[in-house]
C-alpha positions as CSV (number, residue, x, y, z in Angstrom):
1,Q,117.6,-209.9,114.4
2,V,116.6,-209.4,118.1
3,Q,113.6,-211.4,119.3
4,L,112.0,-211.4,122.7
5,V,109.5,-214.2,123.5
6,E,107.4,-214.0,126.6
7,S,105.7,-217.0,128.2
8,G,104.0,-218.0,131.4
9,G,100.8,-216.0,131.2
10,G,97.4,-217.4,132.0
11,L,94.3,-217.3,134.1
12,V,94.7,-217.2,137.9
13,Q,92.4,-216.4,140.8
14,A,93.0,-213.3,142.9
15,G,95.8,-214.0,145.5
16,G,97.5,-216.4,143.2
17,S,100.9,-216.3,141.5
18,L,102.4,-216.5,138.0
19,R,105.9,-216.5,136.8
20,L,106.6,-214.8,133.4
21,S,109.7,-215.5,131.4
22,C,111.2,-213.6,128.5
23,A,113.7,-215.4,126.3
24,A,116.0,-213.1,124.3
25,S,117.8,-213.9,121.2
26,I,120.5,-211.2,121.8
27,R,124.1,-212.1,121.4
28,T,125.2,-209.5,123.9
29,F,122.3,-209.9,126.4
30,G,124.4,-208.5,129.2
31,S,124.6,-205.1,127.4
32,Y,120.8,-204.6,127.6
33,A,118.7,-203.3,130.4
34,M,115.4,-205.2,130.6
35,G,111.9,-204.3,131.6
36,W,108.3,-205.4,131.9
37,F,105.4,-203.3,130.9
38,R,101.6,-204.1,130.8
39,Q,98.6,-202.9,128.9
40,A,95.0,-203.3,130.2
41,P,92.1,-203.1,127.7
42,G,91.4,-199.5,126.8
43,K,94.5,-198.2,128.7
44,E,98.0,-197.2,127.7
45,R,100.9,-199.4,128.2
46,E,102.4,-198.8,131.6
47,F,105.7,-199.6,133.3
48,V,105.8,-202.5,135.7
49,A,109.5,-203.3,136.6
50,A,113.0,-202.8,135.3
51,I,116.4,-204.4,135.9
52,S,119.8,-203.1,134.9
53,R,122.3,-204.8,132.7
54,S,124.1,-206.4,135.6
55,G,121.0,-207.0,137.6
56,G,122.4,-204.8,140.4
57,S,119.7,-202.2,140.1
58,I,116.0,-202.9,140.1
59,Y,112.9,-200.6,140.1
60,Y,109.2,-201.2,140.4
61,A,106.0,-199.4,139.8
62,D,104.4,-198.5,143.1
63,S,101.4,-200.6,142.2
64,V,103.4,-203.8,142.2
65,K,106.1,-203.1,144.8
66,G,106.3,-205.8,147.4
67,R,104.3,-208.3,145.2
68,F,106.4,-208.6,142.0
69,T,110.0,-209.6,141.6
70,I,112.1,-209.0,138.5
71,S,115.3,-211.0,137.9
72,R,117.6,-212.0,135.0
73,G,119.9,-214.8,134.1
74,N,122.5,-213.4,131.8
75,A,123.9,-216.9,131.0
76,Q,120.4,-218.0,129.9
77,N,119.5,-214.8,128.1
78,T,116.3,-214.7,130.1
79,V,114.5,-212.2,132.3
80,Y,111.7,-213.2,134.7
81,L,108.8,-211.6,136.5
82,Q,107.5,-213.4,139.6
83,M,104.1,-212.1,140.4
84,N,102.5,-212.9,143.8
85,S,99.3,-211.8,145.5
86,L,97.8,-211.0,142.1
87,K,94.8,-208.7,141.9
88,P,92.2,-208.3,139.2
89,E,93.7,-204.9,138.4
90,D,96.9,-206.7,137.3
91,T,95.0,-208.1,134.3
92,G,96.5,-207.2,131.0
93,V,99.0,-208.1,128.3
94,Y,102.5,-208.2,129.7
95,Y,105.4,-207.2,127.4
96,C,109.1,-207.7,127.8
97,A,111.4,-205.0,126.5
98,A,115.2,-204.6,126.0
99,G,117.1,-201.4,125.9
100,Y,120.7,-201.1,124.8
101,G,122.5,-200.0,128.0
102,E,124.4,-196.8,127.7
103,T,123.6,-196.5,131.4
104,A,124.4,-198.9,134.2
105,G,121.0,-198.1,135.7
106,V,117.4,-199.0,134.9
107,L,115.2,-197.8,132.2
108,T,111.6,-196.9,133.1
109,E,110.2,-195.1,130.0
110,R,108.8,-196.8,126.9
111,Y,110.9,-194.7,124.5
112,E,114.1,-195.9,126.2
113,Y,113.6,-199.4,125.0
114,D,114.7,-200.7,121.6
115,Y,113.0,-204.1,121.3
116,W,109.7,-205.5,122.4
117,G,108.1,-208.9,122.7
118,Q,104.7,-209.9,121.4
119,G,103.2,-210.0,124.9
120,T,101.6,-212.6,127.1
121,Q,98.1,-212.4,128.5
122,V,97.6,-212.4,132.3
123,T,94.0,-212.6,133.6
124,V,93.3,-212.4,137.3
125,S,89.7,-213.3,138.3
126,S,88.1,-212.0,141.4
């Protein structure tokens, strides 16, 4: 049974930073591309960042480019999202996702992912 558990969310002032972690109980973690999505109240879940199986390819949504950094530690079965210069519009529930990697690249669509975490709340106050 695959489980993804996010942590690191919280309340922060605009301009602040948070680091999200996602611990994966996947025996073959290196076979999965990983991604982060977020969902604001009343809005659809949207793509934030993705990283390939090896970590060699990374892709960001335009709204977070230059502020967020995704990384992974395959030995630790963990993926991270470092969020700097946070804005109130970054508020939402952040979800970690894992997609079995038939491609060496990144996955950016929700339907491409096989497993999802329960989410962690990020609130940015102005």
